[in-house]
C-alpha positions in Angstrom: 73.6 3.0 17.3 73.3 -0.5 15.7 75.7 -3.2 16.9 77.5 -5.5 14.5 75.3 -8.3 15.6 72.1 -6.4 14.7 73.6 -5.5 11.2 74.4 -9.1 10.4 71.1 -10.5 11.6 69.0 -11.5 8.6 65.6 -9.7 8.3 62.7 -12.0 8.8 61.2 -12.8 5.4 57.5 -12.1 5.1 55.8 -14.8 3.1 53.2 -13.9 0.5 49.6 -14.4 1.5 47.9 -17.7 0.6 45.8 -16.0 -2.0 48.8 -14.3 -3.7 48.6 -14.0 -7.5 51.1 -15.7 -9.7 52.8 -12.3 -10.3 53.2 -11.8 -6.5 54.6 -15.3 -6.1 57.0 -14.7 -9.0 58.1 -11.4 -7.5 58.6 -13.0 -4.1 60.9 -15.7 -5.5 62.7 -13.2 -7.7 63.6 -11.2 -4.6 64.5 -14.0 -2.2 67.5 -16.4 -2.5 66.8 -20.1 -1.8 69.6 -20.1 0.8 67.8 -17.4 2.8 64.6 -19.3 2.6 66.4 -22.5 3.9 68.2 -20.6 6.7 64.9 -19.1 8.0 63.2 -22.5 7.9 60.7 -21.5 5.1 62.0 -24.2 2.8 63.7 -27.4 3.6 65.9 -29.9 1.7 64.4 -33.3 0.9 67.2 -35.8 1.3 65.1 -38.7 0.0 65.7 -38.9 -3.7 64.6 -42.5 -4.2 61.1 -41.5 -5.3 62.5 -39.0 -7.9 64.5 -41.7 -9.5 61.5 -44.0 -9.6 59.4 -41.2 -11.1 61.9 -40.5 -13.8 62.0 -44.2 -14.8 58.1 -44.3 -14.9 58.1 -41.2 -17.1 59.7 -43.1 -20.0 56.9 -45.6 -20.2 54.0 -43.1 -20.1 52.3 -41.3 -22.9 52.2 -37.5 -23.0 48.6 -37.1 -21.8 48.8 -34.3 -19.2 49.1 -30.6 -20.1 51.0 -27.9 -18.3 50.3 -24.3 -19.2 52.9 -21.6 -18.4 53.1 -17.9 -19.1 56.3 -16.5 -20.6 57.2 -13.2 -22.2 56.5 -13.0 -26.0 60.2 -12.6 -26.7 61.0 -15.8 -24.9 58.3 -17.6 -26.9 59.8 -16.3 -30.2 63.3 -17.4 -29.1 62.0 -20.9 -28.2 60.3 -21.1 -31.6 63.5 -20.2 -33.4 65.6 -22.7 -31.4 63.0 -25.4 -32.1 63.1 -24.6 -35.8 66.9 -24.7 -35.8 66.8 -28.2 -34.3 63.9 -29.2 -36.6 61.6 -30.2 -33.8 58.3 -29.0 -32.5 58.3 -26.3 -29.9 56.6 -28.5 -27.4 59.1 -31.3 -28.0 62.0 -29.0 -27.4 60.5 -27.6 -24.1 59.7 -31.2 -23.0 63.4 -32.1 -23.7 64.6 -29.2 -21.5 62.2 -30.1 -18.7 63.3 -33.7 -18.7 66.9 -32.7 -18.6 66.3 -30.3 -15.8 64.4 -33.0 -13.9 67.3 -35.4 -14.3 69.7 -32.8 -13.1 67.6 -31.8 -10.0 67.0 -35.5 -9.1 70.7 -36.3 -9.1 71.8 -33.3 -6.9 72.3 -33.9 -3.2 
């Protein structure tokens, strides 16, 4: 019979192998909560935010010369295209705006 202590003890999270595919990594992060990863020492918080603020300030003076490719479902791409058309901006501009706003939000969180 299991004791209450055994029931509440979190199961050890098995990390994906180093050569895991993007799909395997995506599945791993879909299945595991960030809090669990923090509690088990797999991830850690970085309290130093000074460099993030500096990087955001540097961003504004730099040209868009680096490319980042991501894979998304076709329906998500169609939705982004419609949203960009509604705002009368290019798709890449809209996504860049979202990324910048997310970076600002993440950099300002404790």
